[in-house]
N, C-alpha and C positions, 0 to 999 in steps of 0.2 A: 573194423572188426564187427561182426554181427552181434546184435543184442537180442535177447529172448525174454519172454515173459512167462511166468507161471502164476496162475490165479487159483488160489485154493480157498474153498469154503470152510470157514471155521464156525461151528455151531456149538453154543454152550461150552466154549473152551476147547473143543475137539476138532482138529483138522480132519476133513472128510476125504476119502479116496486117496490117502497119502501114498499108498503103494503104486497106484496108477500114475500119479503125478511124478513120483520118483522114476518110474519106468520111462516116462516121456523125457525127463531131464537127462537120464542116462543115454537115451537114444540121441539126443542133441549133442552130447559130449562125444559120443562115438563117431558122429558124422562131422562135427565142426571143430572139436577140440580133442582129438584122439590122444594127445600127449599129456593131457591133464586128467586128474581124478575128478569124477563128477561131484558136484556139490551135494551135500547130504541135507535134504530138506528138514529133517528132524532137528538139525543143529541151527538152521536158519529161522525156523518158526518157534519163537520163544515169546513168553509173556502174552500168550493168547488171551484176549478178553474172555472172561468167564461167563458172561450172559449175553444172549442175543446172537444174531447172525452177522458175521464179519467177512469181508473179502480181504484175504491176505495176498498182496501183490508183490511178486519177487521179480526184479529185473536183473539179468545176469548175462555174462559171456563166459569166459573161463573161470570167473569168480563172481561173487555176488556184488552187484553195483548198488542196489537199493532194495529195501523191503519195508513193508508197513501194513497196517490194518485200517480199514475204513468200514463203518457200519453199512450194512447192505439192505436195500429194499428192492423188491422185485420191480422191474420196469413195467410201465403201462404200455402195452403193445396191442393195438386194436385193428391195425391194418398192415398189410404187407404189399410190396410191389415186386413183380417179377422183373429182374434186371439181367440181361445177358452179359456174361463176362467173356471177353475174347479168348482168353486162356489163363484165368487167374491161377497163380500157383501159391499156395499157402500151406504146404505140407508140414511146416514147422511153425511154432507159435512165435514168430518174429515180433520184435518190438516195433519195427517199421511196418506199418499196416497201410502204406500208401495205395497199394493196389486195391485193397478193400475200401479205403476211404473214398477213392474215386468212384467206385460203384455205389457206395452209400449216398453220395451226393445226387445220384439220379433218382432218389426215392420220391421226389415230388412231395405230395401231401401225406404219403404213407409214413407209418412209424418206423418201419424196418423194411428190409428187402429179402427176396429169395433169389439167390445167385444161380444162374443157369450156365453150365459149362458143357460145351459140345452137345447141347440139346438135353442134358441131364440135370436134374435138380441136385444141388449140392447143400449149401448152408445159407444161413442168414448172415448179417453183418457180424454179430457177436456169438452166434449159437449154431449148434447142429439142429436139424429139423426132424420132427416125427409127425407122421400123418396118420389120422384115424379114419378107418373105413366103416365104422359102425360096430366092428367086432375086435379088430386088432390094430396095434400101432406099428407103423412101418417107417424105416429110416433109409435115406439114400445109401446105397451100397458103397458109393465113392464120394464121400464128402471132401471138402477142401482140407479140413483138419479133422483128424481122428480125436474127438473130444473124450476126456476121461469119463464123464457122466454117460455119454453115449455108449462107450465101451462097457461100463458097468451094467447098464440097462440091457444091452444085448446079451451079456454073459448071464444075466438073471432071467432071461427069457421074456422080458417085458417089451422088448423091441425086436422086430424082425427086419433084416436087411433086404432091400429090393432095389432093382434098377427102376428109377422113377423119372419118366420123361416130363417135360413141362406140360404136355397135353394131358398127362395122367392126373394132374392136381385136382381137376374138377370132379374126379371120381371119389374123392375123399370128402369128409364132412368138416374136419377141422385140422389145424396144425398146431403143434406144441413146440416152443423153443426150449432147447435143452443145452445146458452147459454146466460147468463146475458149480455155478451158483444157483442154477434152476433145475429142479427135478421135473420129471414128466408130468404134464398137466398143470403146472403152476402158472404158466403163461400160455394161454391158448388163443388162437385166432380162427374165426369161422372162415372156411374156404370162400364164402361169399364176399368176404372183406379183402380178398386178394385182387390187386389191380394188375392189369397187363400194360 
């Protein structure tokens, strides 16, 4: 049976973007466990640490398998490597990340990767991507995974969707990694630090 992960940022005791996380969990249940009622994240996330930034990690199938909190510090990402994926499919947040793990192993000396699918820029290993052109932030229109932070930033007008080819990367100045734990601009890499 498939297992899934939901990672929720909890800041100063408050879970962030909980409605979007619940929407994604409900989508997983509709697709993979249609005879079961979706888990209610508000009942799973209990005793949230009251100070600091924590990652709440929930592993589940038709029921919660494990959950817990760990203190979170932003990763240090200074370089990215472009890695072509033959046809990686990660439309749901599966616990089994083997397809992504195999791509990540190709990073060489880079800190993370930019996954190219059918010539288009998609995601990094753990995050959606946002590219800055000097005026606006752009995110790939077809990421591997529709991240909740990406969705929130698009809805707020802070990110614009675009079809970004691998060859387009050089036209931007920097890239930001965005996920449930990382807001726009928290972890940025100069385009000059992207390896091919």
